[in-house]
Every structure is written in C-alpha cells, then in structure tokens.
KENU-609358 format. One record per atom (N, C-alpha, C): atom name; x, y, z; chain. Coordinates in steps of 0.05 Angstrom, whole numbers. Atoms other than C-alpha are relative to their C-alpha. Layout:
// KENU-609358
mido;c1;c2;c3;zavo
CA;X;Y;Z;A
...
END
This chain:
// KENU-609358
mido;c1;c2;c3;zavo
N;-26;10;8;A
CA;407;-37;-21;A
C;14;19;-19;A
N;-12;-18;20;A
CA;418;11;-79;A
C;11;25;14;A
N;-8;-25;-13;A
CA;424;71;-32;A
C;27;-3;13;A
N;-26;4;-13;A
CA;487;40;-1;A
C;23;5;-20;A
N;-21;-4;20;A
CA;525;50;-67;A
C;6;29;-3;A
N;-8;-28;1;A
CA;564;114;-74;A
C;-10;15;-25;A
N;8;-13;24;A
CA;541;128;-145;A
C;-31;0;-4;A
N;29;3;4;A
CA;466;115;-133;A
C;-13;28;-3;A
N;13;-27;1;A
CA;446;188;-119;A
C;6;14;-26;A
N;-8;-14;25;A
CA;485;216;-178;A
C;-14;-13;-24;A
N;13;13;23;A
CA;455;163;-224;A
C;-30;8;-1;A
N;29;-8;1;A
CA;383;179;-203;A
C;-3;29;-9;A
N;2;-28;8;A
CA;396;254;-210;A
C;4;3;-30;A
N;-5;-3;28;A
CA;423;245;-280;A
C;-21;-14;-17;A
N;19;15;16;A
CA;369;195;-302;A
C;-28;11;2;A
N;27;-11;-3;A
CA;308;234;-277;A
C;-5;21;-22;A
N;6;-18;23;A
CA;277;267;-338;A
C;-30;2;-3;A
N;29;-4;2;A
CA;206;294;-331;A
C;-10;8;-27;A
N;8;-8;27;A
CA;206;318;-403;A
C;-6;29;-2;A
N;4;-29;4;A
CA;193;386;-434;A
C;-29;9;2;A
N;28;-7;-1;A
CA;117;383;-430;A
C;-9;11;27;A
N;11;-9;-26;A
CA;70;406;-374;A
C;5;-20;22;A
N;-5;18;-23;A
CA;83;378;-305;A
C;-27;-10;11;A
N;25;13;-9;A
CA;21;334;-298;A
C;6;-28;9;A
N;-4;27;-10;A
CA;10;264;-271;A
C;9;-19;-22;A
N;-9;17;22;A
CA;20;233;-340;A
C;30;3;-4;A
N;-28;-5;4;A
CA;88;265;-347;A
C;16;-12;23;A
N;-14;12;-23;A
CA;108;243;-276;A
C;1;-30;-2;A
N;1;29;4;A
CA;86;172;-291;A
C;19;-9;-21;A
N;-19;8;21;A
CA;126;170;-355;A
C;29;3;9;A
N;-27;-3;-11;A
CA;188;197;-319;A
C;7;-23;19;A
N;-5;22;-18;A
CA;181;143;-266;A
C;5;-26;-16;A
N;-3;24;16;A
CA;174;89;-319;A
C;28;-1;-13;A
N;-27;-2;12;A
CA;237;113;-355;A
C;22;-5;21;A
N;-20;3;-21;A
CA;275;117;-289;A
C;1;-29;9;A
N;0;28;-8;A
CA;253;46;-271;A
C;16;-17;-19;A
N;-16;15;19;A
CA;283;19;-335;A
C;29;5;3;A
N;-28;-7;-4;A
CA;348;57;-323;A
C;11;-13;25;A
N;-9;12;-25;A
CA;353;31;-252;A
C;4;-30;-3;A
N;-3;29;5;A
CA;343;-41;-275;A
C;26;-6;-14;A
N;-25;4;14;A
CA;400;-35;-324;A
C;24;6;18;A
N;-22;-7;-19;A
CA;444;-1;-272;A
C;4;-22;21;A
N;-2;22;-20;A
CA;428;-57;-222;A
C;15;-24;-12;A
N;-14;23;12;A
CA;450;-111;-271;A
C;29;6;-5;A
N;-28;-7;6;A
CA;514;-74;-289;A
C;17;3;25;A
N;-15;-6;-24;A
CA;535;-52;-219;A
C;-1;-22;21;A
N;3;20;-22;A
CA;507;-103;-171;A
C;1;-28;-10;A
N;0;27;10;A
CA;495;-164;-214;A
C;-14;-18;20;A
N;10;20;-19;A
CA;480;-227;-174;A
C;15;2;26;A
N;-14;-2;-26;A
CA;496;-215;-101;A
C;10;-26;10;A
N;-8;27;-9;A
CA;498;-289;-85;A
C;25;-10;-15;A
N;-24;8;16;A
CA;548;-302;-142;A
C;25;16;9;A
N;-22;-16;-9;A
CA;591;-245;-118;A
C;11;-11;27;A
N;-8;11;-26;A
CA;592;-274;-47;A
C;16;-26;-4;A
N;-14;26;5;A
CA;612;-343;-73;A
C;28;5;-11;A
N;-25;-6;12;A
CA;667;-313;-116;A
C;20;12;20;A
N;-18;-13;-20;A
CA;695;-269;-60;A
C;10;-20;21;A
N;-8;20;-20;A
CA;695;-327;-10;A
C;21;-19;-12;A
N;-20;18;13;A
CA;733;-370;-61;A
C;27;14;-2;A
N;-25;-15;2;A
CA;784;-315;-72;A
C;13;3;28;A
N;-11;-3;-27;A
CA;791;-305;3;A
C;14;-26;10;A
N;-12;25;-8;A
CA;805;-379;16;A
C;26;-5;-16;A
N;-24;3;16;A
CA;856;-380;-41;A
C;22;18;11;A
N;-20;-19;-10;A
CA;892;-319;-13;A
C;10;-9;27;A
N;-8;10;-26;A
CA;892;-347;57;A
C;17;-25;-2;A
N;-16;24;4;A
CA;919;-413;32;A
C;28;5;-9;A
N;-27;-7;11;A
CA;977;-380;-4;A
C;17;16;20;A
N;-15;-17;-20;A
CA;996;-336;56;A
C;-3;-12;28;A
N;4;13;-26;A
CA;989;-387;112;A
C;23;7;19;A
N;-18;-6;-22;A
CA;1023;-368;179;A
C;13;28;-4;A
N;-12;-26;4;A
CA;1039;-298;152;A
C;-19;23;8;A
N;19;-20;-8;A
CA;977;-262;177;A
C;-15;11;-24;A
N;15;-11;23;A
CA;927;-223;134;A
C;16;20;-16;A
N;-14;-18;19;A
CA;957;-189;73;A
C;-18;23;-8;A
N;16;-23;9;A
CA;934;-125;41;A
C;-22;-9;-18;A
N;20;10;17;A
CA;897;-163;-12;A
C;-22;-14;15;A
N;20;14;-16;A
CA;863;-207;40;A
C;-18;20;14;A
N;16;-20;-14;A
CA;840;-145;78;A
C;-19;14;-20;A
N;18;-12;21;A
CA;812;-115;13;A
C;-23;-19;-7;A
N;21;19;6;A
CA;774;-179;-2;A
C;-20;-1;22;A
N;18;2;-24;A
CA;746;-182;69;A
C;-18;25;1;A
N;16;-24;0;A
CA;723;-109;64;A
C;-22;-1;-21;A
N;20;2;22;A
CA;689;-121;-3;A
C;-21;-21;7;A
N;19;20;-7;A
CA;657;-185;23;A
C;-19;10;21;A
N;18;-11;-20;A
CA;630;-149;84;A
C;-21;18;-12;A
N;18;-19;13;A
CA;599;-96;39;A
C;-21;-16;-15;A
N;19;15;16;A
CA;567;-148;-6;A
C;-19;-16;18;A
N;17;14;-19;A
CA;541;-188;54;A
C;-21;19;12;A
N;19;-19;-10;A
CA;509;-124;81;A
C;-22;5;-21;A
N;20;-3;21;A
CA;474;-115;13;A
C;-19;-24;-1;A
N;17;24;1;A
CA;449;-187;15;A
C;-19;1;23;A
N;18;-2;-23;A
CA;421;-176;85;A
C;-22;20;-5;A
N;20;-20;6;A
CA;385;-113;63;A
C;-20;-11;-20;A
N;18;11;20;A
CA;356;-148;2;A
C;-18;-21;12;A
N;17;21;-12;A
CA;332;-208;43;A
C;-19;11;20;A
N;19;-12;-19;A
CA;302;-163;96;A
C;-24;12;-15;A
N;21;-11;16;A
CA;262;-128;42;A
C;-19;-22;-10;A
N;16;23;10;A
CA;238;-195;15;A
C;-16;-12;22;A
N;13;13;-22;A
CA;219;-220;84;A
C;-23;17;12;A
N;21;-18;-11;A
CA;176;-158;100;A
C;1;2;30;A
N;-3;-3;-29;A
CA;204;-158;171;A
C;8;29;6;A
N;-6;-28;-5;A
CA;202;-87;198;A
C;7;5;30;A
N;-4;-5;-28;A
CA;209;-97;273;A
C;29;-6;9;A
N;-28;6;-7;A
CA;282;-123;272;A
C;18;21;-13;A
N;-16;-23;9;A
CA;329;-64;267;A
C;30;-5;-1;A
N;-29;2;-2;A
CA;399;-79;291;A
C;8;-27;11;A
N;-10;25;-11;A
CA;443;-137;313;A
C;18;-15;-19;A
N;-17;16;17;A
CA;482;-194;282;A
C;-14;-4;-27;A
N;12;5;26;A
CA;471;-213;210;A
C;-23;-20;2;A
N;24;17;-2;A
CA;401;-243;202;A
C;-9;-9;-27;A
N;7;7;28;A
CA;405;-264;129;A
C;-16;-26;-1;A
N;14;25;0;A
CA;384;-336;143;A
C;-28;3;11;A
N;27;-5;-11;A
CA;326;-312;186;A
C;-18;13;-20;A
N;16;-13;20;A
CA;302;-265;132;A
C;-7;-18;-23;A
N;6;19;21;A
CA;308;-319;80;A
C;-22;-20;8;A
N;20;19;-10;A
CA;267;-367;123;A
C;-27;14;1;A
N;26;-14;-1;A
CA;213;-314;134;A
C;-11;5;-29;A
N;9;-4;27;A
CA;211;-298;59;A
C;-12;-26;-12;A
N;11;25;10;A
CA;202;-372;42;A
C;-26;-7;13;A
N;25;6;-14;A
CA;148;-379;95;A
C;-22;17;-11;A
N;21;-18;12;A
CA;111;-318;67;A
C;-8;-10;-27;A
N;6;10;26;A
CA;116;-348;-2;A
C;-18;-24;1;A
N;18;23;-2;A
CA;86;-414;20;A
C;-28;8;10;A
N;26;-8;-11;A
CA;31;-379;59;A
C;-17;14;-21;A
N;15;-16;19;A
CA;11;-332;3;A
C;-5;-15;-27;A
N;4;14;25;A
CA;14;-384;-53;A
C;-27;-14;0;A
N;27;12;3;A
CA;-55;-405;-77;A
C;4;-26;-16;A
N;-3;26;13;A
CA;-51;-480;-92;A
C;-26;-12;-10;A
N;26;11;9;A
CA;-125;-497;-97;A
C;-22;18;11;A
N;23;-15;-8;A
CA;-193;-465;-92;A
C;-25;-17;-3;A
N;25;15;1;A
CA;-262;-493;-79;A
C;-22;19;-10;A
N;21;-16;12;A
CA;-319;-466;-122;A
C;-25;-2;18;A
N;24;0;-16;A
CA;-389;-451;-95;A
C;-15;-27;-2;A
N;13;26;3;A
CA;-414;-518;-122;A
C;15;-23;12;A
N;-15;21;-14;A
CA;-361;-556;-83;A
C;23;-12;-16;A
N;-22;10;16;A
CA;-313;-571;-141;A
C;26;13;8;A
N;-27;-9;-8;A
CA;-239;-565;-125;A
C;17;3;-25;A
N;-16;-6;23;A
CA;-193;-533;-176;A
C;29;4;9;A
N;-28;-3;-6;A
CA;-117;-537;-177;A
C;16;11;-23;A
N;-14;-10;24;A
CA;-97;-516;-248;A
C;1;31;0;A
N;-3;-29;0;A
CA;-71;-445;-257;A
C;-22;14;-16;A
N;20;-13;16;A
CA;-121;-429;-312;A
C;-27;1;15;A
N;25;0;-15;A
CA;-180;-450;-268;A
C;1;19;24;A
N;-2;-18;-23;A
CA;-154;-411;-208;A
C;-3;29;-9;A
N;2;-27;11;A
CA;-147;-348;-251;A
C;-29;6;-8;A
N;28;-5;9;A
CA;-217;-357;-280;A
C;-19;4;24;A
N;17;-3;-24;A
CA;-250;-366;-211;A
C;5;27;13;A
N;-6;-26;-12;A
CA;-214;-305;-184;A
C;-11;23;-16;A
N;10;-21;17;A
CA;-231;-261;-243;A
C;-31;2;1;A
N;29;0;-1;A
CA;-304;-282;-242;A
C;-11;12;26;A
N;9;-9;-26;A
CA;-311;-268;-168;A
C;3;31;2;A
N;-5;-29;-4;A
CA;-280;-198;-168;A
C;-13;17;-22;A
N;15;-15;20;A
CA;-313;-177;-233;A
C;-29;3;10;A
N;27;-2;-11;A
CA;-380;-193;-200;A
C;0;18;25;A
N;0;-15;-25;A
CA;-359;-161;-134;A
C;3;30;-6;A
N;-5;-28;5;A
CA;-335;-96;-165;A
C;-19;12;-21;A
N;20;-11;19;A
CA;-394;-88;-214;A
C;-21;15;16;A
N;20;-16;-13;A
CA;-442;-33;-194;A
C;-28;-14;-1;A
N;27;11;-1;A
CA;-512;-54;-174;A
C;-19;16;-18;A
N;19;-14;17;A
CA;-568;-38;-222;A
C;-23;13;15;A
N;24;-9;-15;A
CA;-627;-31;-175;A
C;8;15;26;A
N;-10;-14;-24;A
CA;-592;18;-128;A
C;-17;25;3;A
N;16;-23;-7;A
CA;-636;70;-94;A
C;10;14;25;A
N;-12;-12;-24;A
CA;-592;110;-47;A
C;-18;22;12;A
N;16;-22;-11;A
CA;-644;165;-40;A
C;-19;-10;23;A
N;17;10;-21;A
CA;-686;119;4;A
C;13;2;27;A
N;-15;-2;-25;A
CA;-632;120;57;A
C;9;29;5;A
N;-10;-27;-3;A
CA;-604;189;44;A
C;-22;20;8;A
N;22;-18;-8;A
CA;-673;220;56;A
C;-1;3;30;A
N;1;0;-29;A
CA;-663;204;130;A
C;27;8;12;A
N;-27;-8;-10;A
CA;-590;229;135;A
C;-1;30;7;A
N;0;-28;-7;A
CA;-585;295;173;A
C;23;16;-12;A
N;-21;-17;10;A
CA;-545;353;146;A
C;20;7;22;A
N;-20;-4;-20;A
CA;-480;359;184;A
C;23;19;-8;A
N;-22;-17;10;A
CA;-432;398;140;A
C;-9;28;-1;A
N;7;-29;-1;A
CA;-435;472;156;A
C;13;15;-23;A
N;-13;-16;21;A
CA;-419;527;106;A
C;29;5;5;A
N;-28;-4;-7;A
CA;-354;539;144;A
C;16;-24;-7;A
N;-14;25;7;A
CA;-335;466;135;A
C;4;-2;-30;A
N;-2;1;29;A
CA;-350;471;61;A
C;22;18;-11;A
N;-21;-19;9;A
CA;-305;532;54;A
C;28;-12;4;A
N;-26;12;-5;A
CA;-247;495;87;A
C;6;-24;-18;A
N;-4;24;16;A
CA;-259;432;46;A
C;4;7;-30;A
N;-1;-6;28;A
CA;-265;467;-21;A
C;22;20;-8;A
N;-22;-18;7;A
CA;-205;514;-16;A
C;21;-15;-16;A
N;-21;14;16;A
CA;-147;499;-64;A
C;20;-14;18;A
N;-21;15;-15;A
CA;-96;448;-40;A
C;26;15;-4;A
N;-26;-14;0;A
CA;-26;473;-25;A
C;23;-19;-2;A
N;-24;16;2;A
CA;45;448;-35;A
C;7;-12;27;A
N;-6;10;-26;A
CA;53;440;40;A
C;-17;-24;7;A
N;17;23;-5;A
CA;-6;392;44;A
C;10;-25;-14;A
N;-10;22;15;A
CA;23;348;-10;A
C;26;-11;13;A
N;-24;8;-13;A
CA;91;346;24;A
C;-5;-14;27;A
N;7;13;-26;A
CA;60;330;92;A
C;-11;-28;-4;A
N;12;26;5;A
CA;20;273;62;A
C;21;-20;-8;A
N;-21;19;8;A
CA;82;242;30;A
C;16;-10;24;A
N;-17;8;-22;A
CA;124;242;93;A
C;-16;-13;23;A
N;16;16;-19;A
CA;66;211;133;A
C;-1;-29;-9;A
N;1;28;10;A
CA;72;148;90;A
C;24;-16;11;A
N;-22;18;-7;A
CA;113;89;112;A
C;18;-4;-24;A
N;-17;-1;23;A
CA;175;89;68;A
C;3;-27;-14;A
N;-6;26;13;A
CA;181;14;55;A
C;-24;-18;-4;A
N;23;16;6;A
CA;110;-9;43;A
C;2;-10;-29;A
N;-1;13;27;A
CA;97;-53;-18;A
C;-7;21;-22;A
N;5;-19;22;A
CA;101;-12;-83;A
C;-22;-9;-18;A
N;21;6;20;A
CA;50;-8;-138;A
C;12;-11;-26;A
N;-8;11;26;A
CA;56;-24;-212;A
C;27;11;-8;A
N;-25;-12;10;A
CA;113;25;-224;A
C;25;-8;16;A
N;-23;11;-15;A
CA;157;-8;-170;A
C;13;20;19;A
N;-12;-20;-18;A
CA;172;56;-130;A
C;-17;2;25;A
N;15;-3;-25;A
CA;153;60;-57;A
C;3;29;10;A
N;-1;-28;-9;A
CA;144;123;-15;A
C;28;8;9;A
N;-27;-6;-8;A
CA;216;118;10;A
C;17;12;-22;A
N;-14;-12;22;A
CA;242;134;-59;A
C;-6;29;-3;A
N;7;-28;3;A
CA;203;199;-63;A
C;10;16;24;A
N;-9;-14;-23;A
CA;222;217;8;A
C;30;5;-1;A
N;-29;-3;3;A
CA;296;205;-6;A
C;8;21;-21;A
N;-7;-17;22;A
CA;297;243;-71;A
C;-21;23;-3;A
N;21;-20;1;A
CA;244;295;-53;A
C;10;26;-13;A
N;-11;-25;12;A
CA;289;354;-72;A
C;1;-2;-30;A
N;-2;4;29;A
CA;297;324;-141;A
C;-28;-1;-14;A
N;26;4;13;A
CA;225;303;-156;A
C;-22;19;9;A
N;20;-17;-12;A
CA;189;355;-115;A
C;-14;19;-20;A
N;15;-18;18;A
CA;175;407;-170;A
C;-20;-14;-18;A
N;18;13;19;A
CA;145;358;-219;A
C;-23;-15;15;A
N;21;16;-14;A
CA;108;314;-168;A
C;-21;19;12;A
N;19;-19;-13;A
CA;77;373;-130;A
C;-18;13;-21;A
N;16;-12;21;A
CA;55;407;-194;A
C;-20;-19;-12;A
N;18;20;11;A
CA;25;342;-221;A
C;-23;-6;19;A
N;21;7;-20;A
CA;-12;325;-156;A
C;-19;23;3;A
N;18;-23;-3;A
CA;-39;396;-147;A
C;-16;5;-25;A
N;16;-3;25;A
CA;-60;398;-220;A
C;-24;-18;0;A
N;23;18;-2;A
CA;-105;338;-207;A
C;-19;8;23;A
N;17;-6;-23;A
CA;-130;358;-137;A
C;-15;25;-4;A
N;13;-26;3;A
CA;-148;428;-159;A
C;-16;2;-26;A
N;19;-1;22;A
CA;-192;407;-217;A
C;8;-16;-24;A
N;-8;15;23;A
CA;-153;362;-264;A
C;-12;-28;-1;A
N;10;27;3;A
CA;-164;290;-286;A
C;22;-20;8;A
N;-19;21;-7;A
CA;-131;225;-263;A
C;6;-17;-24;A
N;-6;17;24;A
CA;-94;190;-320;A
C;-2;-29;7;A
N;4;29;-4;A
CA;-105;116;-330;A
C;25;-13;10;A
N;-24;13;-9;A
CA;-32;98;-320;A
C;6;4;30;A
N;-4;-5;-29;A
CA;-32;129;-250;A
C;-20;-17;16;A
N;21;15;-14;A
CA;-95;91;-232;A
C;3;-31;-1;A
N;-4;29;2;A
CA;-66;22;-248;A
C;7;-11;28;A
N;-2;11;-27;A
CA;-68;-23;-186;A
C;5;-30;-1;A
N;-4;29;-4;A
CA;-41;-91;-166;A
C;-19;-10;22;A
N;18;12;-20;A
CA;-94;-133;-130;A
C;13;-25;11;A
N;-14;23;-13;A
CA;-61;-181;-80;A
C;-19;-12;20;A
N;18;14;-19;A
CA;-99;-234;-41;A
C;17;-10;24;A
N;-14;7;-24;A
CA;-76;-242;31;A
C;-18;-20;16;A
N;16;20;-15;A
CA;-100;-305;70;A
C;-9;12;27;A
N;10;-8;-26;A
CA;-145;-289;129;A
C;0;-22;20;A
N;-1;23;-18;A
CA;-142;-359;158;A
C;23;-19;-9;A
N;-19;20;8;A
CA;-93;-417;158;A
C;-13;-20;-20;A
N;10;20;20;A
CA;-101;-463;97;A
C;-26;9;-12;A
N;26;-9;13;A
CA;-155;-422;60;A
C;-7;-19;-23;A
N;10;18;20;A
CA;-198;-463;14;A
C;-17;14;-22;A
N;16;-15;20;A
CA;-242;-411;-21;A
C;7;29;1;A
N;-9;-28;3;A
CA;-235;-339;-44;A
C;-11;18;22;A
N;10;-17;-21;A
CA;-278;-311;12;A
C;18;0;24;A
N;-19;1;-22;A
CA;-221;-330;60;A
C;25;15;-7;A
N;-23;-18;7;A
CA;-173;-282;24;A
C;-9;29;2;A
N;6;-28;-2;A
CA;-170;-208;37;A
C;14;14;-23;A
N;-12;-14;22;A
CA;-159;-166;-26;A
C;14;26;9;A
N;-15;-24;-6;A
CA;-105;-113;-18;A
C;8;14;-26;A
N;-7;-15;24;A
CA;-95;-59;-70;A
C;27;14;4;A
N;-26;-13;0;A
CA;-23;-39;-84;A
C;0;22;-21;A
N;2;-23;18;A
CA;-29;31;-114;A
C;27;13;-3;A
N;-24;-16;4;A
CA;25;75;-143;A
C;1;23;21;A
N;-3;-21;-20;A
CA;53;128;-96;A
C;-14;26;-9;A
N;14;-24;10;A
CA;26;184;-141;A
C;-30;-1;7;A
N;28;3;-6;A
CA;-44;156;-132;A
C;-5;3;30;A
N;3;-1;-29;A
CA;-35;147;-57;A
C;5;28;11;A
N;-5;-27;-8;A
CA;-7;217;-51;A
C;-24;18;-4;A
N;25;-15;4;A
CA;-70;246;-82;A
C;-21;-7;20;A
N;22;8;-18;A
CA;-117;205;-39;A
C;7;7;29;A
N;-7;-6;-28;A
CA;-78;217;26;A
C;-2;30;5;A
N;3;-29;-3;A
CA;-77;292;14;A
C;-30;7;4;A
N;29;-5;-3;A
CA;-153;291;6;A
C;-9;-11;27;A
N;8;12;-25;A
CA;-160;245;67;A
C;8;18;24;A
N;-8;-18;-21;A
CA;-120;294;110;A
C;-19;24;1;A
N;19;-22;0;A
CA;-167;349;88;A
C;-27;-8;12;A
N;26;9;-11;A
CA;-229;308;105;A
C;2;-6;30;A
N;-4;8;-28;A
CA;-199;287;172;A
C;-7;23;19;A
N;6;-24;-18;A
CA;-210;358;199;A
C;-29;1;8;A
N;29;-2;-5;A
CA;-286;349;196;A
C;-13;-27;6;A
N;12;26;-4;A
CA;-295;274;204;A
C;-13;-4;27;A
N;10;4;-27;A
CA;-306;278;279;A
C;-28;12;2;A
N;27;-13;-1;A
CA;-366;324;267;A
C;-19;-14;-19;A
N;17;12;20;A
CA;-393;287;206;A
C;-9;-28;8;A
N;6;27;-7;A
CA;-389;215;230;A
C;-12;-1;28;A
N;15;1;-25;A
CA;-438;200;286;A
C;16;-15;22;A
N;-14;13;-22;A
CA;-415;178;355;A
C;-4;-30;1;A
N;5;29;0;A
CA;-446;109;344;A
C;19;-15;-18;A
N;-20;14;18;A
CA;-394;94;290;A
C;27;3;12;A
N;-24;0;-16;A
CA;-331;73;325;A
C;26;2;-16;A
N;-25;1;16;A
CA;-281;68;267;A
C;4;26;-15;A
N;-7;-21;19;A
CA;-247;117;220;A
C;9;26;13;A
N;-5;-25;-13;A
CA;-239;173;271;A
C;21;-4;22;A
N;-20;3;-22;A
CA;-177;182;316;A
C;-13;2;27;A
N;12;0;-27;A
CA;-194;167;388;A
C;-22;-20;3;A
N;21;20;-1;A
CA;-247;115;370;A
C;11;-27;-8;A
N;-9;27;5;A
CA;-237;40;369;A
C;-23;-17;-11;A
N;21;17;11;A
CA;-276;-10;327;A
C;-7;-22;20;A
N;6;20;-21;A
CA;-271;-58;386;A
C;-21;10;20;A
N;22;-10;-18;A
CA;-319;-12;424;A
C;-27;-13;-8;A
N;25;12;9;A
CA;-374;-44;382;A
C;-5;-27;14;A
N;3;25;-15;A
CA;-360;-110;418;A
C;-13;4;27;A
N;11;-6;-26;A
CA;-375;-79;485;A
C;-29;9;-2;A
N;28;-9;4;A
CA;-438;-46;458;A
C;-18;-24;-6;A
N;16;24;6;A
CA;-462;-113;430;A
C;-5;-16;25;A
N;4;14;-25;A
CA;-451;-147;498;A
C;-21;14;17;A
N;19;-15;-17;A
CA;-490;-92;533;A
C;-28;-3;-11;A
N;27;4;11;A
CA;-548;-98;484;A
C;-11;-28;6;A
N;10;27;-6;A
CA;-552;-173;492;A
C;-7;-3;30;A
N;6;1;-29;A
CA;-548;-166;568;A
C;-27;14;6;A
N;25;-14;-4;A
CA;-605;-115;565;A
C;-24;-17;-9;A
N;22;16;10;A
CA;-649;-161;522;A
C;-5;-24;17;A
N;4;23;-17;A
CA;-638;-220;567;A
C;-13;7;27;A
N;10;-8;-26;A
CA;-655;-182;630;A
C;-24;19;-1;A
N;22;-18;3;A
CA;-711;-139;602;A
C;-26;-13;10;A
N;25;10;-10;A
CA;-778;-146;636;A
C;-23;16;-11;A
N;23;-13;11;A
CA;-848;-128;614;A
C;-11;-14;-24;A
N;14;13;23;A
CA;-895;-145;557;A
C;12;8;-27;A
N;-12;-8;25;A
CA;-859;-106;503;A
C;27;-14;-4;A
N;-24;15;6;A
CA;-805;-147;470;A
C;21;16;-16;A
N;-21;-12;15;A
CA;-741;-132;433;A
C;14;-21;-17;A
N;-15;19;17;A
CA;-696;-164;381;A
C;27;11;-7;A
N;-26;-7;9;A
CA;-625;-163;357;A
C;4;-11;-29;A
N;-3;8;27;A
CA;-607;-167;283;A
C;30;-1;-6;A
N;-28;3;7;A
CA;-539;-193;259;A
C;2;2;-31;A
N;-4;-4;29;A
CA;-516;-168;190;A
C;27;-10;-8;A
N;-25;10;10;A
CA;-462;-200;149;A
C;15;23;-14;A
N;-15;-22;11;A
CA;-411;-145;136;A
C;27;-9;-11;A
N;-25;11;9;A
CA;-357;-190;107;A
C;12;16;-23;A
N;-10;-14;24;A
CA;-351;-149;43;A
C;-3;30;2;A
N;5;-28;-3;A
CA;-362;-80;73;A
C;23;17;-10;A
N;-23;-16;8;A
CA;-291;-56;57;A
C;11;-7;-27;A
N;-11;9;25;A
CA;-282;-91;-10;A
C;-9;17;-24;A
N;9;-15;23;A
CA;-321;-43;-54;A
C;-15;25;10;A
N;14;-24;-6;A
CA;-353;25;-56;A
C;-20;6;-23;A
N;19;-9;21;A
CA;-417;44;-93;A
C;2;30;-2;A
N;-6;-28;2;A
CA;-399;112;-120;A
C;-26;17;0;A
N;25;-15;-1;A
CA;-472;133;-130;A
C;-9;3;29;A
N;8;-2;-28;A
CA;-486;117;-58;A
C;18;20;16;A
N;-19;-18;-14;A
CA;-423;154;-34;A
C;-6;29;-7;A
N;7;-27;7;A
CA;-441;216;-74;A
C;-26;9;12;A
N;26;-7;-12;A
CA;-513;215;-49;A
C;3;6;30;A
N;-4;-5;-29;A
CA;-489;210;23;A
C;13;26;5;A
N;-14;-25;-4;A
CA;-441;268;15;A
C;-18;24;-6;A
N;19;-21;5;A
CA;-496;310;-16;A
C;-20;3;22;A
N;19;-1;-22;A
CA;-543;292;40;A
C;12;13;25;A
N;-14;-12;-23;A
CA;-491;311;92;A
C;4;30;-4;A
N;-1;-29;4;A
CA;-487;379;59;A
C;24;9;-15;A
N;-25;-8;14;A
CA;-420;377;22;A
C;-4;-4;-30;A
N;5;3;28;A
CA;-445;387;-49;A
C;26;5;-17;A
N;-23;-6;16;A
CA;-382;419;-76;A
C;22;-20;4;A
N;-20;20;-4;A
CA;-336;368;-43;A
C;-7;-26;-14;A
N;8;24;14;A
CA;-377;311;-72;A
C;6;1;-29;A
N;-7;-3;28;A
CA;-368;339;-142;A
C;30;0;-3;A
N;-29;-1;1;A
CA;-294;351;-127;A
C;12;-27;0;A
N;-11;27;-1;A
CA;-281;279;-108;A
C;-8;-17;-24;A
END
C-alpha cells in the first residue's frame, strides 16, 4: 500500500541511515529499526485511517452530488471520485495483505472477500482453550501462556545423555576433498543477491516488520550495507542477538485443535537471518544429492517425500506374501517432532562423519 504513494521512495531513501560505523549485521539491524519507526510516523501522517478517509470522501461526494443535481459531474466531484478510487485501492491492498491470499491477482474489487478471509484466519488461529496432559482444560490467557512456554522450553532443551558417536560411527564418508573446497570457499556478493531474489516478496515478516519485498524493491539503496553485513558473518563473523530474534507462531494442523501437539510451530525470522541461512543452503544444495542417500526422499530436488508411502506399501506387501521359515517385521517410529528441533551436537557429529570438517566448524 505504501509503494503506491508518490513520496514513498524518496522518504525511504532519505530515512535510510546505516550509521558511520562498520557495515555489519548489528548496524544493518539498527538501521532497519530506525527506518521502521520513521515509516510508522509517516504512515500516520500521510495515510492515517483508510476507513475514515473512505467514509469522509463518500460523505463529501454525496453532498456535492446533492448540490449539483441534474447538472452532471462537476470538477470537484470528479476530483473526489478520483481520490476515493485511490483510497479504495489502498484499502483493497491492505486487506489483501491481511487475508494472506496470494492466488487472486486481478479483477473487480475484492475488499469484502479479503476481509472475510482475514476474519476467518483470525478465528482459526486464535487459541481459545488447551487441554493439558493430565486432562485439565485451560481457557485463561495466563494458563495458555504457561502451558505453551513449558512445552517449548522442554522441547527446545538439549538432551543430556546424547551419544551421537554411536550412530556416526556407522555413517560412511561422502564429502570428497573437491566438495570441501567448493563448500569452504568465501561467499560472494552474487550469491547473497541471488538468495534474496529467490525469496517470496510478501511472506510474513519477522520481528523487525520488513519482508523480502522491501529489500528487493530498495536493493540499490540497501545493497552496500546488507551485502557487507551478510558477507561479514558468512565469511567468519558472528551473528548478533538482535538479528537472531524470532517470532514463534502456532498454526493449527487440524480443525478445532485441543492440545499443543495439534499445532505446528512456525518461526518468523528477520530477512537478514533468512538471507544468511538461504545463502548457505544454496551452497549446500550443490552437494546434497551426493551426500543424502537415495533412501531419503525429501530435501533434494527431484525427490518426493510421498515416495515413502509407496515404499511402505511395497514392504508390507512383501511381508504379507513372504514364504519360508525366516520371518520379518516392520517398525513404525513416531516422527511427529522430527522438524521441530535440531540437536546441534548431533548435527555437527554427522557433518564430521560425512567428511565436511571445515564446513561443520563454519556453520
């Protein structure tokens, strides 16, 4: 909505101030925080309340039409209609962003549709009650917060009796010296720029409120500071705490969820953090096909996780039709929390076992 205003670009250009210090991630984060405050003030002064503006313009339009009845549209009426059309377009853009609808591109005004979808999303995502492990039902906000914090503090706490070497002793070495050379070379400016423009522009932002579309739109402005900051971290620097701040959002996995296990945690990271991680992911993607075994169907382009369903059916069919005295068995493992956390000791041990010692230290 802001980008439709003629003064938006000039305002961002004049408000962007990375400061006189070194161009690192901390400086970039401070510049974004300052810009966020300036944009909020500019929004209140320039845009104000869109709905109030629409009501006022419609009232002025009716008064003008009433005073010029049977004389056709006057110059003032045409000006009011043009302004009203512009404000209505802003309202539609704002409501479309709130509704998170990305498949509807063009057509008549869909403001009411977007509003309905936003209200439906709000009702679906609102946590009204939760059931604890002992069967008690909680509805108060304080109890809901306590249950959620207790669960995820336990979930994200590292295990004490972890022995990754028992598993890693049987992991074959797959990373060749040539792969190590390509993985440990310094990152370049082109890799950072490629990673940024691979991101969807309107995904939910992180704590700082800026999505990837902002960086893509103003890339010529923020490029020197952002590239220097990201490369400073990727090529041996440290990740500041303010860049690592993340919003944890719970998305329902089923209709009418009753307990926290029926919610999927989604991390909304800042774009600076995602830019660092995506640049590294693009680097790793070049060797993943060789490192990840063919039995693992996910994570690699050209493989589908649904292939595991076909393999499971084939295994069960084989066990049912197997003849002879030697038997077989199938084991089902609960992988419900497989993507919710990462044991860093285990990850580092696996990378060392695969042969990428320098990359493990680098990550």
